[in-house]
C-alpha positions as CSV (number, residue, x, y, z in Angstrom):
1,M,-10.4,-45.0,36.3
2,S,-10.9,-43.5,39.8
3,P,-12.6,-45.9,42.2
4,G,-16.2,-45.3,43.2
5,Q,-17.0,-44.0,46.7
6,I,-18.3,-46.6,49.2
7,V,-20.6,-45.7,52.1
8,I,-21.3,-48.5,54.6
9,L,-24.2,-47.9,57.0
10,N,-24.1,-50.2,60.1
11,G,-26.9,-50.4,62.6
12,A,-29.7,-52.5,64.1
13,P,-32.8,-53.6,62.1
14,R,-35.3,-50.8,61.9
15,S,-32.7,-48.1,62.6
16,G,-33.3,-46.5,59.2
17,K,-30.4,-47.8,57.1
18,S,-32.4,-48.7,54.0
19,S,-34.1,-45.3,54.0
20,I,-30.7,-43.5,54.1
21,V,-29.5,-45.7,51.2
22,A,-32.6,-44.6,49.2
23,A,-31.9,-40.9,50.1
24,I,-28.3,-41.3,48.9
25,Q,-29.4,-42.9,45.6
26,E,-31.9,-40.1,45.1
27,S,-29.8,-37.1,46.0
28,F,-26.1,-37.9,45.4
29,D,-24.4,-37.3,42.1
30,G,-23.3,-40.3,40.0
31,V,-24.4,-43.9,40.0
32,W,-25.0,-45.3,43.5
33,M,-25.5,-49.1,43.7
34,N,-27.4,-50.6,46.6
35,L,-25.4,-53.6,47.8
36,G,-26.3,-54.5,51.4
37,V,-28.1,-56.9,53.7
38,D,-31.5,-56.3,52.2
39,T,-30.4,-56.8,48.6
40,F,-28.5,-60.0,49.4
41,K,-31.0,-61.4,51.9
42,E,-34.1,-60.8,49.9
43,C,-32.9,-61.3,46.3
44,A,-29.8,-63.5,46.4
45,T,-29.9,-65.9,49.4
46,P,-31.6,-69.3,49.0
47,E,-34.5,-69.8,51.4
48,K,-32.9,-72.7,53.2
49,Y,-29.9,-70.5,54.1
50,S,-32.1,-67.5,55.2
51,P,-31.6,-65.1,56.8
52,G,-28.1,-65.3,55.5
53,I,-26.1,-62.2,56.5
54,G,-29.2,-61.0,58.4
55,L,-28.6,-63.7,61.0
56,R,-29.2,-62.0,64.4
57,P,-26.9,-62.1,67.5
58,G,-27.4,-65.0,69.9
59,G,-25.8,-68.0,68.4
60,E,-29.2,-69.3,67.2
61,C,-28.0,-71.1,64.1
62,P,-24.4,-72.3,64.6
63,D,-24.5,-74.5,61.5
64,L,-25.3,-71.5,59.4
65,E,-22.6,-69.2,60.8
66,P,-19.6,-70.4,58.6
67,I,-21.8,-69.8,55.5
68,V,-22.8,-66.4,56.8
69,A,-19.1,-65.5,57.1
70,M,-18.5,-66.6,53.4
71,M,-21.6,-64.6,52.3
72,Y,-20.3,-61.5,54.0
73,R,-16.9,-61.7,52.5
74,A,-18.3,-62.4,49.0
75,M,-20.6,-59.4,49.4
76,Y,-17.6,-57.2,50.3
77,A,-15.6,-58.5,47.4
78,S,-18.5,-57.5,45.2
79,I,-18.6,-54.1,46.8
80,A,-14.9,-53.7,46.1
81,A,-15.3,-54.8,42.5
82,H,-18.0,-52.3,41.9
83,S,-15.9,-49.5,43.3
84,R,-12.9,-50.5,41.2
85,F,-15.1,-50.2,38.1
86,G,-15.9,-46.6,39.1
87,L,-19.3,-47.2,40.6
88,N,-20.4,-45.7,43.9
89,V,-21.8,-48.2,46.5
90,A,-24.2,-47.7,49.4
91,V,-24.3,-50.6,51.8
92,D,-26.7,-51.3,54.7
93,V,-25.4,-53.9,57.2
94,G,-25.8,-55.1,60.8
95,H,-22.4,-56.3,61.8
96,H,-22.0,-58.1,65.1
97,D,-19.9,-60.8,66.8
98,G,-22.8,-62.4,68.5
99,Y,-22.2,-65.8,67.0
100,S,-21.5,-69.1,68.8
101,Q,-17.9,-69.1,67.5
102,P,-15.5,-66.2,66.9
103,L,-15.6,-65.5,63.2
104,G,-13.9,-62.1,62.9
105,I,-16.2,-61.2,60.0
106,L,-16.0,-57.4,60.1
107,P,-12.1,-57.1,60.2
108,S,-11.8,-59.6,57.4
109,C,-14.4,-57.7,55.3
110,A,-12.7,-54.4,56.0
111,R,-9.4,-55.8,54.6
112,L,-11.2,-56.5,51.3
113,L,-11.8,-52.8,50.9
114,D,-8.1,-51.9,51.4
115,G,-7.1,-49.0,49.2
116,L,-10.7,-48.0,48.3
117,P,-12.5,-44.9,49.5
118,A,-14.9,-46.3,52.1
119,L,-16.8,-44.3,54.8
120,F,-18.1,-46.3,57.7
121,V,-21.2,-44.8,59.3
122,G,-22.8,-45.8,62.6
123,V,-26.6,-45.6,62.3
124,R,-27.8,-45.0,65.9
125,C,-31.4,-45.2,67.1
126,P,-32.7,-45.5,70.7
127,V,-34.4,-48.8,71.5
128,D,-37.8,-47.2,72.2
129,V,-37.9,-45.8,68.7
130,I,-36.8,-49.1,67.3
131,M,-39.7,-50.9,69.1
132,A,-42.2,-48.3,67.8
133,R,-41.0,-48.8,64.2
134,R,-41.2,-52.6,64.6
135,M,-44.8,-52.4,65.9
136,A,-45.8,-50.0,63.1
137,A,-44.3,-52.3,60.4
138,R,-46.1,-55.3,61.8
139,I,-49.4,-53.5,62.0
140,E,-49.2,-51.7,58.6
141,G,-47.6,-54.4,56.5
142,G,-47.8,-57.7,58.4
143,T,-44.0,-57.8,58.7
144,P,-43.2,-60.6,61.2
145,Y,-40.9,-58.5,63.4
146,V,-40.4,-59.5,67.0
147,V,-42.3,-57.1,69.2
148,G,-42.6,-56.6,73.0
149,N,-45.4,-57.4,75.5
150,E,-46.2,-56.3,79.0
151,D,-43.8,-58.8,80.6
152,E,-41.0,-58.1,78.2
153,P,-41.4,-54.6,76.5
154,V,-38.0,-55.1,74.7
155,P,-37.6,-58.7,73.6
156,A,-34.2,-60.3,74.1
157,P,-33.3,-60.4,70.4
158,V,-33.8,-56.7,70.1
159,R,-31.7,-56.1,73.2
160,R,-28.9,-58.3,71.7
161,W,-29.0,-56.2,68.5
162,Q,-28.7,-52.9,70.4
163,T,-25.7,-54.3,72.4
164,A,-23.8,-56.1,69.7
165,V,-24.2,-54.2,66.5
166,H,-22.1,-51.2,67.5
167,Q,-19.0,-53.1,68.6
168,P,-16.2,-52.1,68.4
169,G,-17.9,-48.8,67.7
170,I,-15.2,-47.3,65.4
171,Y,-16.8,-45.1,62.8
172,D,-16.0,-42.2,60.6
173,L,-19.4,-40.7,61.3
174,D,-22.4,-41.3,63.5
175,V,-26.0,-40.4,62.7
176,D,-29.1,-40.6,64.9
177,T,-32.2,-41.4,63.0
178,S,-34.5,-40.6,65.9
179,I,-33.3,-37.0,65.4
180,L,-32.5,-36.8,61.7
181,T,-34.6,-37.7,58.7
182,P,-33.0,-40.0,56.1
183,Q,-32.5,-37.0,53.9
184,Q,-30.7,-35.2,56.7
185,C,-28.6,-38.2,57.4
186,A,-27.6,-38.3,53.7
187,A,-26.7,-34.6,53.9
188,E,-24.5,-35.3,56.9
189,I,-22.8,-38.1,54.9
190,S,-22.3,-35.8,51.9
191,R,-20.7,-33.1,54.1
192,R,-18.4,-35.6,55.7
193,L,-17.3,-36.9,52.3
194,A,-16.7,-33.3,51.0
195,N,-15.0,-31.9,54.1
196,G,-12.9,-34.8,55.3
197,P,-10.8,-35.8,57.0
198,P,-10.1,-39.0,55.0
199,P,-12.0,-42.0,56.3
200,E,-9.9,-44.2,58.6
201,A,-12.4,-46.4,60.5
202,L,-12.3,-49.5,58.3
203,R,-8.5,-49.4,58.2
204,S,-8.4,-49.4,62.0
205,I,-11.0,-52.2,62.1
206,A,-9.0,-54.3,59.6
207,N,-6.0,-54.3,62.0
208,L,-8.0,-55.5,65.0
209,D,-7.4,-59.2,64.5
210,A,-4.5,-59.0,62.1
211,D,-2.3,-60.9,64.4
């Protein structure tokens, strides 16, 4: 059995990752499972350990950080298992190292996908667009996103996300959701998978702290 393709979308909250996952599931051939931060945070994580792998940068919950590291590695082990059974997987995540202790989560997760076809995609979005989406979500659905004010148009948590989430910034492909629709981003991913070269980003990341 050939392993299923893995596409990991990494970016800040409200950058459009979930919409791209939905576009992939709708337009790509084959079975595409959605195994990412939204699925695990909303459906699998006990409330007392929330936000789980959605924990934002800033070292706000040091007691939770070791559990978050375990959750991330378990999620990636599940992603690997699905791929080995021939199922394709789309993953939305917001990786960062903005914890109170050095956990090395991304490299250790990358090693769990060794030998599997995994494309690592950076989902970029300017902070002004992020803020507009946060405000719209709060107004339309009552979602309790942190939003700005006159004194602080871009709140500190949002700035930390923008700075931390794209470190080390090694990707097989970058997409900008302020320019491209989710469907266009999915089409870019499809072209990259079809035309190569073979993905190497996660292999490089896996070696970052191998020593």
